[in-house]
Each structure stands twice: as structure tokens, then as C-alpha cells.
C-alpha positions as CSV (number, residue, x, y, z in Angstrom):
1,X,28.8,28.6,15.8
2,X,29.0,25.4,13.1
3,X,26.6,28.3,11.3
4,X,28.5,31.2,11.6
5,X,31.8,29.1,10.5
6,X,30.0,28.1,7.6
7,X,28.8,31.5,6.7
8,X,32.5,32.7,7.2
9,X,34.1,30.1,4.3
10,X,31.1,30.7,2.0
11,X,31.4,34.5,2.4
12,X,35.1,34.5,1.9
13,X,34.5,31.8,-1.3
14,X,31.8,34.0,-2.9
15,X,34.3,37.0,-2.4
16,X,37.1,35.5,-4.2
17,X,34.5,34.2,-7.1
18,X,33.5,37.6,-7.3
19,X,36.9,39.0,-8.2
20,X,37.8,36.0,-10.6
21,X,34.1,35.1,-12.6
22,X,32.5,38.5,-11.7
23,X,32.4,39.7,-15.3
24,X,30.2,38.1,-17.5
25,X,31.3,35.4,-19.6
26,X,30.6,37.2,-23.2
27,X,32.8,40.3,-21.9
28,X,36.7,40.3,-22.1
29,X,38.2,40.3,-18.6
30,X,39.8,43.2,-17.2
31,X,44.0,43.6,-17.8
32,X,45.6,42.2,-14.4
33,X,46.1,45.1,-11.9
34,X,49.5,46.6,-12.4
35,X,52.2,46.9,-9.1
36,X,51.6,49.7,-7.0
37,X,53.9,52.8,-7.0
38,X,55.7,53.2,-3.6
39,X,54.0,55.7,-1.8
40,X,55.3,59.0,-1.4
41,X,58.0,60.3,0.6
42,X,56.3,61.2,4.2
43,X,53.7,58.6,4.2
44,X,53.6,56.2,6.6
45,X,53.0,52.5,5.1
46,X,49.7,51.2,6.3
47,X,50.5,47.6,8.6
48,X,48.7,44.5,7.4
49,X,45.2,43.7,8.9
50,X,45.6,40.9,11.2
51,X,45.1,37.3,10.3
52,X,41.7,35.9,11.6
53,X,41.6,34.2,14.7
54,X,40.0,30.6,15.1
55,X,36.3,30.4,16.0
56,X,35.7,29.0,19.6
57,X,33.8,25.6,18.6
58,X,31.9,23.9,22.0
59,X,33.5,20.7,22.9
60,X,32.4,17.7,20.9
61,X,32.0,15.2,24.2
62,X,30.4,17.9,26.3
63,X,28.3,16.2,29.5
64,X,24.6,17.4,29.4
65,X,23.1,18.8,33.1
66,X,19.7,19.2,32.9
67,X,19.7,20.5,35.8
68,X,21.5,23.6,35.1
69,X,19.9,26.4,33.5
70,X,23.2,27.3,31.8
71,X,22.5,26.4,28.3
72,X,24.8,27.8,25.6
73,X,24.2,31.7,25.5
74,X,22.4,32.5,21.8
75,X,24.5,35.2,20.3
76,X,22.9,38.8,19.2
77,X,22.6,37.3,15.4
78,X,20.9,34.5,16.7
79,X,18.1,35.9,18.5
80,X,14.6,34.1,19.0
81,X,13.8,30.2,19.7
82,X,16.3,28.4,17.5
83,X,15.4,24.9,17.0
84,X,18.6,23.0,15.5
85,X,19.6,19.8,15.1
86,X,20.1,17.3,18.0
87,X,23.4,17.8,19.8
88,X,25.5,16.5,22.9
89,X,23.2,12.9,22.8
90,X,24.0,11.1,26.3
91,X,22.5,7.3,26.3
92,X,22.6,5.2,29.5
93,X,21.0,3.0,32.1
94,X,21.0,2.1,35.8
95,X,20.6,-0.8,37.7
96,X,19.0,-0.9,41.2
97,X,18.9,-4.2,43.4
98,X,18.3,-4.2,47.2
99,X,18.2,-6.8,49.8
100,X,16.4,-6.6,53.2
101,X,17.8,-8.3,55.9
102,X,15.6,-10.4,57.9
103,X,14.0,-9.5,61.3
104,X,11.3,-11.8,62.0
105,X,11.8,-14.0,59.1
106,X,13.8,-17.0,58.5
107,X,15.0,-15.3,55.4
108,X,15.4,-12.0,53.9
109,X,14.1,-10.5,50.7
110,X,15.8,-9.9,47.3
111,X,14.0,-7.3,44.8
112,X,14.9,-5.9,41.9
113,X,13.9,-1.8,42.3
114,X,14.4,-0.6,39.3
115,X,16.0,-1.4,35.6
116,X,16.0,1.6,33.1
117,X,17.4,3.2,30.1
118,X,17.5,6.6,29.6
119,X,18.7,9.5,27.2
120,X,19.6,13.1,27.2
121,X,20.2,15.5,24.3
122,X,20.1,19.3,23.1
123,X,17.8,20.4,20.3
124,X,19.5,24.1,19.0
125,X,20.8,26.5,21.6
126,X,17.7,26.8,24.0
127,X,15.8,23.3,24.4
128,X,17.2,19.9,26.3
129,X,15.2,16.9,27.0
130,X,15.5,14.1,29.3
131,X,13.7,11.2,28.7
132,X,13.5,7.7,31.2
133,X,12.2,4.3,30.3
134,X,11.8,1.8,32.6
135,X,11.9,-1.8,31.8
136,X,9.5,-4.4,32.4
137,X,10.9,-5.9,35.7
138,X,9.6,-3.1,37.7
139,X,5.6,-1.6,37.6
140,X,6.9,1.9,39.0
141,X,6.1,3.7,35.6
142,X,2.9,4.9,36.7
143,X,3.9,5.9,40.0
144,X,3.8,9.4,40.8
145,X,6.5,10.2,43.7
146,X,9.1,8.0,42.4
147,X,12.7,8.4,41.3
148,X,11.9,7.2,37.9
149,X,10.0,7.4,34.9
150,X,10.5,11.2,34.0
151,X,10.0,12.9,30.7
152,X,10.5,16.6,30.4
153,X,11.5,19.3,28.1
154,X,13.8,21.9,29.5
155,X,14.1,25.5,27.5
156,X,16.5,28.0,29.2
157,X,18.2,31.3,27.5
158,X,15.3,33.1,26.1
159,X,15.4,36.5,24.2
160,X,13.9,39.0,26.5
161,X,14.0,37.1,30.1
162,X,17.2,37.5,32.4
163,X,20.2,35.1,31.6
164,X,19.9,31.8,33.6
165,X,16.1,31.8,33.3
166,X,14.9,28.1,32.3
167,X,11.2,26.5,31.9
168,X,10.7,22.6,32.4
169,X,7.5,20.9,31.2
170,X,6.8,17.4,31.7
171,X,7.4,15.1,34.8
172,X,10.1,15.8,37.0
173,X,11.7,16.2,40.2
174,X,10.6,19.3,41.7
175,X,13.4,21.5,43.5
176,X,12.5,21.4,47.5
177,X,15.1,21.7,50.0
178,X,18.2,20.0,50.6
179,X,17.0,17.4,48.1
180,X,17.6,20.2,45.1
181,X,21.4,20.7,45.6
182,X,22.1,16.7,46.3
183,X,22.6,13.5,44.2
184,X,18.9,12.4,45.6
185,X,17.4,11.4,42.2
186,X,19.9,8.7,42.1
187,X,20.8,8.4,45.5
188,X,18.8,5.5,47.9
189,X,20.6,7.4,50.8
190,X,17.3,9.8,50.2
191,X,16.8,13.3,52.2
192,X,13.6,13.3,54.0
193,X,11.3,14.9,51.8
194,X,9.6,11.9,50.7
195,X,8.8,11.3,54.4
196,X,7.8,15.1,55.0
197,X,5.6,15.3,51.8
198,X,4.6,12.3,50.8
199,X,5.4,12.9,46.9
200,X,8.0,14.7,44.7
201,X,8.3,13.8,41.4
202,X,5.1,15.3,39.3
203,X,3.4,16.5,36.1
204,X,3.8,20.5,36.1
205,X,5.7,23.2,34.9
206,X,8.6,25.0,36.7
207,X,10.7,28.0,36.3
208,X,13.8,28.5,37.8
209,X,16.8,30.9,37.6
210,X,19.5,32.9,39.0
211,X,20.2,36.6,40.2
212,X,23.9,36.9,41.3
213,X,24.6,34.5,43.8
214,X,20.9,34.0,44.2
215,X,18.9,30.9,43.1
216,X,15.1,30.7,42.9
217,X,12.5,27.8,41.7
218,X,8.7,27.6,42.1
219,X,6.8,24.8,40.2
220,X,3.0,24.1,39.9
221,X,2.0,20.5,39.3
222,X,-1.2,18.3,38.9
223,X,-0.8,16.3,42.3
224,X,-0.9,12.2,42.4
225,X,-2.8,11.1,39.5
226,X,-4.0,7.9,41.6
227,X,-4.9,6.4,44.7
228,X,-5.1,2.5,45.5
229,X,-8.5,1.1,46.0
230,X,-9.4,-2.4,47.7
231,X,-11.9,-4.6,45.3
232,X,-13.6,-7.8,45.7
233,X,-13.4,-10.4,43.0
234,X,-16.8,-11.3,41.1
235,X,-16.8,-14.3,43.5
236,X,-16.0,-12.5,46.2
237,X,-13.6,-14.9,47.6
238,X,-10.6,-12.3,46.8
239,X,-9.6,-8.9,47.5
240,X,-7.3,-6.9,45.1
241,X,-5.9,-3.7,44.9
242,X,-6.5,-1.6,41.9
243,X,-5.4,2.2,41.2
244,X,-7.8,4.7,40.4
245,X,-8.0,8.3,39.5
246,X,-7.2,10.4,42.4
247,X,-9.9,13.1,41.7
248,X,-7.7,15.4,43.3
249,X,-8.7,19.4,43.1
250,X,-5.2,20.3,44.4
251,X,-2.5,21.6,42.3
252,X,0.7,21.3,44.6
253,X,2.9,24.3,44.7
254,X,6.6,23.9,45.3
255,X,8.9,26.9,46.3
256,X,12.5,27.5,46.7
257,X,15.0,30.1,47.0
258,X,18.9,29.9,48.4
259,X,22.3,31.1,47.6
260,X,25.1,29.6,45.6
261,X,28.6,30.9,46.5
262,X,31.3,29.2,45.3
263,X,34.2,27.6,47.4
264,X,33.8,27.2,51.2
265,X,31.1,29.5,51.9
266,X,28.2,27.9,53.4
267,X,24.9,28.4,51.2
268,X,21.3,28.6,52.7
269,X,18.0,27.7,51.4
270,X,14.2,28.1,52.0
271,X,11.5,25.9,50.5
272,X,8.0,25.8,50.9
273,X,5.1,23.1,49.9
274,X,1.5,23.7,49.7
275,X,-1.3,21.0,48.5
276,X,-2.7,17.4,48.8
277,X,-0.3,14.3,49.0
278,X,-0.1,10.9,50.6
279,X,-0.2,10.3,54.5
280,X,3.2,8.9,55.6
281,X,3.4,7.4,59.1
282,X,6.8,7.1,60.6
283,X,7.7,3.4,61.2
284,X,10.7,1.6,62.1
285,X,12.6,-0.4,58.9
286,X,11.7,-0.5,55.1
287,X,8.5,-0.3,53.6
288,X,8.9,-2.6,50.1
289,X,6.7,-2.2,47.3
290,X,6.4,0.5,45.1
291,X,7.8,3.3,48.0
292,X,11.3,1.4,48.7
293,X,11.2,3.9,51.5
294,X,13.1,3.5,54.7
295,X,11.7,5.0,57.9
296,X,8.5,6.0,56.6
297,X,5.3,4.0,55.2
298,X,3.1,5.9,52.3
299,X,-0.4,5.4,52.6
300,X,-1.4,5.5,49.0
301,X,-5.2,5.2,49.4
302,X,-6.2,8.7,50.4
303,X,-4.5,12.4,49.7
304,X,-4.6,14.5,52.5
305,X,-3.6,18.8,52.4
306,X,-0.2,19.5,53.6
307,X,1.7,22.8,54.3
308,X,5.9,22.6,55.1
309,X,8.5,24.8,55.2
310,X,12.3,23.7,55.2
311,X,15.7,25.4,56.1
312,X,18.9,23.9,54.8
313,X,22.4,24.6,54.6
314,X,25.5,23.4,52.6
315,X,29.2,23.6,53.2
316,X,32.3,22.7,51.6
317,X,35.3,22.1,53.9
318,X,38.3,20.3,52.6
319,X,37.5,17.0,51.1
320,X,34.2,17.2,53.3
321,X,30.5,18.4,51.8
322,X,28.4,19.0,54.6
323,X,24.3,19.3,54.3
324,X,21.7,19.6,56.7
325,X,18.1,20.5,56.7
326,X,15.2,21.4,59.4
327,X,11.7,20.7,58.4
328,X,8.0,21.5,59.9
329,X,4.9,21.4,58.8
330,X,1.4,20.3,59.6
331,X,-1.0,17.6,57.8
332,X,-4.5,18.1,58.1
333,X,-6.0,14.6,58.5
334,X,-8.8,13.7,60.7
335,X,-6.8,16.1,63.3
336,X,-4.2,18.4,62.5
337,X,-0.7,17.2,63.2
338,X,2.5,18.8,63.5
339,X,5.2,17.2,61.5
340,X,9.1,17.4,62.0
341,X,12.3,16.1,60.6
342,X,15.9,16.6,61.2
343,X,18.7,15.3,58.3
344,X,22.4,15.4,58.2
345,X,24.5,14.2,55.7
346,X,28.4,14.3,55.2
347,X,30.2,13.2,51.6
348,X,34.1,12.6,52.2
349,X,36.3,12.2,48.9
350,X,38.8,9.6,49.7
351,X,39.8,9.8,46.3
352,X,38.7,13.1,44.6
353,X,36.5,12.5,41.8
354,X,36.9,8.7,41.8
355,X,36.0,7.3,45.4
356,X,33.3,8.8,48.2
357,X,32.1,7.6,51.0
358,X,28.8,9.0,52.6
359,X,27.3,9.0,56.0
360,X,23.9,10.3,56.8
361,X,21.4,10.5,59.5
362,X,17.8,11.4,59.7
363,X,14.7,11.5,62.3
364,X,11.2,11.7,60.8
365,X,8.2,12.6,63.5
366,X,4.9,12.1,62.1
367,X,2.8,14.6,64.7
368,X,0.6,11.2,65.5
369,X,-0.3,10.3,69.0
370,X,1.9,8.0,70.9
371,X,5.0,9.6,70.1
372,X,5.4,8.1,66.4
373,X,9.1,9.3,65.8
374,X,12.0,7.3,64.2
375,X,15.6,7.7,63.3
376,X,17.7,5.8,60.5
377,X,21.4,5.9,59.8
378,X,23.0,5.2,56.3
379,X,26.5,4.7,55.0
380,X,27.3,4.3,51.2
381,X,30.5,4.1,48.9
382,X,30.4,5.6,45.5
383,X,32.8,4.9,42.9
384,X,33.0,6.6,39.4
385,X,34.4,4.5,36.8
386,X,34.1,7.3,34.5
387,X,32.9,10.8,34.6
388,X,29.3,9.6,33.5
389,X,29.4,6.0,35.2
390,X,29.8,5.0,38.6
391,X,28.7,1.8,40.9
392,X,27.4,2.2,44.9
393,X,26.9,-0.1,47.7
394,X,24.6,1.3,50.5
395,X,23.7,0.0,53.8
396,X,20.8,1.1,55.8
397,X,19.6,0.6,59.3
398,X,17.1,2.4,62.2
399,X,17.9,3.5,65.5
400,X,16.4,0.6,67.3
401,X,19.6,-0.2,68.6
402,X,19.1,2.3,71.3
403,X,16.0,0.8,72.7
404,X,17.0,-2.9,72.6
405,X,15.1,-4.1,69.6
406,X,15.9,-5.6,66.6
407,X,17.0,-3.3,63.5
408,X,16.1,-3.6,60.3
409,X,18.6,-3.2,57.5
410,X,18.5,-2.8,54.1
411,X,21.1,-3.1,51.3
412,X,21.5,-1.6,47.9
413,X,23.8,-2.0,45.0
414,X,23.7,0.1,42.0
415,X,25.0,0.7,38.4
416,X,24.7,3.6,36.4
417,X,26.1,3.7,32.9
418,X,26.3,6.3,30.2
419,X,28.1,7.1,27.0
């Protein structure tokens, strides 16, 4: 748009200069034009040309939404893949601190989940970039399957492709289930995707888009790039854990199709997964370390083949935003196990766009012998300080209250800022 404005200004200036200085210097200027004679009687005078209208310039302080494939549409005069100046730069960071309440220990455990910086920007009309850098308070930077450490490029609105088509290349969070439509990448009230699949963010390529009210996404990824091995020290007195290359030949595939109706109309989605991932066991309580997972324990020492199918629904009713998901699949471990998961979440806008309360419940059955199924309940409160910055507190606990056993709890505080 700025280029079009520049061309318009230069064109007007050039036309004016051609009339005033169009003759060579060594030739006399033409005589000044004489006043026009009045038109003959009976001829209608021509109306003056309309004044040029101001150009529609993009807003200077727009918010970049990298999950949306709807970047600015290229004009017919600007076809092709343009690489222009950096625009719409957003810089920010996240602080995430967690406290695990004691169950059998005399004291609780305080931990820094992550401190990070992030940057998003547009390059021209077709390319956007997101990059996150974890600070040295955490070793999550090399972990596949976490919520942090993304670096990817989004290319959208290419010529000859349907409007809204977008490609993502790099390390990103794949669109799967209701996780793809909620604030799951930033919210510790996680969807069941980590427990049911065992990994979600990975290196790969994804294509997404929409056709009317229908949307789709398909991704092929590299798969977990490491497994954890136990290695004895040279003197044999200590055993340590090290990460080694996974040597996986699997390239996991994520698929999702769904609807995106506006207003109070319910929206449905269907997702599928096939590939190798870490096995996950249902456990009561919180798994610390790299996973930071509630209700499930990820085994990072090996990979197993998995198949998953999930059905999700979302519905906006007044100030309530309702979301639910059902997942079923198979783990091909030492034996074949049927895995199921149920999930429900309600967001209530106490003060619209300012203060939101969240309540969610999920139940995960890993299909192993012995009836290993566990449910967990979580509540959260999010306050939006600005459009791009917010603070959140979360409390999660398992459902062992019904069995008469001690309940495991975890409290989480978060602060995300951007400018």
C-alpha cells in the first residue's frame, strides 16, 4: 500500500514537471494558454472529475496472529512472492513459575518452568516469522513436545492458490483436536493431547487453509529427535541420564478438518494422528522435570507406534465458551492397548476482554492392565492487562478425593507481556 501511495505521488509530480519543464532548455517556451471560449449553445458542460480519494493504509499498530492464514491479500498489480521490509514487529516474553504442593513430603517444591523471549514479524505481504528463545533457567530448548522454543516461518496468500492457504515450516505446534482452537500453547490448563499422543510440537511442514466455513490442516513432522539413556560413569559409581539420537524412521502425520462458523453456532472438528511417540502412563498427580504434565507420565526412554482419532466441539453461549473432546486410539507397545480420553472446558468472561475464569476436567485411560485411569480438575483466572499482555493463576488437582486418598495439587502463575 505504501508503494502504491509512492507511485501515485511520483506520477502526479512527474506529470506536473512534464507540463512546466517539458520543453528543452534551448527552445522557447510555448505561449501561455488562452482562456477557453464558452461552449456553443446547446452543448452540456462536462462535470468536473471527482477528487482522488485517500488510500486505505494498513493500521500502524496491528497485532500479528501467526496462527491465522489470513495475511494481507496481494493485489493484482503485485503478484508473485514479494519480500518487503519488516513490518508489524511484536516483541515480548513469558514468565511461568510453579509450586507443587506436598503429598508425602514435608515441604512443597517450587520450580521455574520457563522464562523466555519471543519475536513475531511480517516480511512483505506473504511471510511471517515467529521465534522464541528460552533463557538459561530451563533446559527445555532441546525438548520436542514442549510448549516453548518454537521457530517457524508462515507463508500465505500465494498466487494461484486458494485464498487463505498457508504453509508453516520449522518447529511448531501441530494443529490437532480442540488444542488447535484454544489458547493451549500458553495455558498450563492443557488439553489431553500430550497425554494421548505423547508429543505435539515438532520440526516439520504444515499446510492449512479454509474453504468457506470449513477449515483443514495437515502436517508431516520429523518425530521426537532424542531418547533418554542411562549411562554409568567411568568409575561405575554413578548412573546418569543422557539424551541420544532417537534413530526413529517414523514421520508422524497430523490431520484435522473442522468448521468455523461465527456466532453461537456449534463448531465440530475431527483429527487423526499416525506415527511414533513417547509412551504415556496415567498417573495421579504432577510429573515434574521437562514434561511438567498433570495426570500423565511421559516415558522418554523409548518410542512406540500410535494411532489416534479425536472428535471435538466448541460452542459460544452468552459469556460462556464451551469446549469438549473425545479421543480413542491404540498404542502398539509390548501388547496393543486401547487408549481413551475425555475432556471438557468452560471459559466464562467475568469482565469481557478483561477478566476470564476457566474450569476444566479431563480423564485419561492409558489402556494398560489394572484399570489405570485418572482424572484431573483445574481452575484458572486470567486478567488481560492490555490486548497483548496478561497474567494468569492456575490450580490443578487429581480426583483422588473420591477414593479417600491424598490429592496432588500444583499451583502455577504466569505473566506474558508484549509490545
